[in-house]
N, C-alpha and C positions, 0 to 999 in steps of 0.2 A: 204240531205231537210227533210228528214222524221224525223228525229233526231232533226232538228231547230226547227219543227213544234212542235214537243211533246215538246222540253222542251219551248219554249214560252207559250205551252199550260198548263204547269206544272206551269208557273212563276203568270201566267193570275189566275190560281185557287188557289194557294197561296195568293195572292194580295186580291182576292177578300175574302177570310176567313179574313184578317187579317185590311182590311177596314171595316167591314162589322158591323153594330151596332146590339146591341146583339136583336133584332128583327130580322132582316135579319139574323142571326146564327142560331135562333132557326126554323125560314124558311125553309134555309140549313138541316137542321136535320129533318124535316117535310119528304124533298125531296128525302132527301137522304136514308129514312127509306123505304120510297116509294120504291124506283128504287132497293133498295136489295131485298125487298117482291114481285117484280115483275120478279129480278131473282132464289128465289127461286123457286116460282111458273114454271119457265121455266125448271129447274133443276129436279122437280121432274117428268114436262113431259118426259124427255129426260132422269129420270131416273139416275143420276147423283146425287147420295148420297152425295158426299165428296163439292161439291159445292151447294146443298141445305142446308146442315148444317151450312158451310157458312157462307153462307147468311142470314141465320135465324137469326143468333146468331149475325152478324152485325146488324139486325133490333131491336135485344133485346138490343142489347149495345147502339142503338141511342134512344131505348125506358127508358132504366135505365138514361141517359144524361138528357132525360129530366122531368125525375123525382126528378133528381137531383138539377132540377131548380129553382123549384117551391118556391116559397116562402109562407109556410105552416101558416104567420098570416093571409092569407086569404083566406077566406071559401072555394071561387070555386078552389081554388089549393087541398086543401084536396078530395073535390069531384074527378077532374083530378087524383092524388094520385092513387085512387080508381079504376080509368081508364084504366091508364098505366098498372097498378098492371095487370090488367085482360088482359090486350093485351098481356104481356110478358108469362103469363099462358096459353094462346091459342098460344101463338107462340112454345111454348114449346109442346104442343100436335100436334100442326100440322107438327111437328118435327119428333115425335115423328111415328104419324099415317101417314106420307106422303099424308097429307089432305088439299088440295088447296081449299075446300069449308070454313077454316078455316082461311088461310091465307086472304080470299077474303073477310074474314068479318074482318078482324085485318085493312086490308088497305083501308075497307069502312069509319072505324073510322080514321085511320090516311089522309086522303083527306079531309075529313070533318074539322078536326081540324086545318090543312093546308090551307083548303080553306079560314074558320074562321079568319086564322091567318093574312093571305094576304089582310083580310078587317078590320084588327085593323092596320095594317101596313099603309095601303090607307088612314084610315079615320086620321091616327097621323100626315101623311102630311101633309094632306089636313089639319087640323086645325094649323100646324106650318106654311105655308106658308100664310092662310088666317087671322091667327091673331085670329081666333074666335072658340072661345068653344063651343064644340060639347057634 
């Protein structure tokens, strides 16, 4: 019974990713990054060095993926690239220093970006359904 539920959950997650729009995929990346930052902080608290390292590296990989999706022909992308690079550097420092405060700082940025992105998706959907320009 448990195995069937796990298999169904995995199929749902896979389907969510394969049917998501590019905007929804970006939202998933932000949410995943937040999840790994949280797990990294918990690992620091429990002095689990391996889990801390693994989760912070996963968060960094997501930030690197977000960097690679930027359209550098758009001015805001250049600013976002600088912020993402800063966040990655800070996560390296957090990993070396076991510093939860640094992770909190980065998490604040990721949450802000995620919330802004959610609003962009909402406005785009509203525009699609009403046909009005925003």
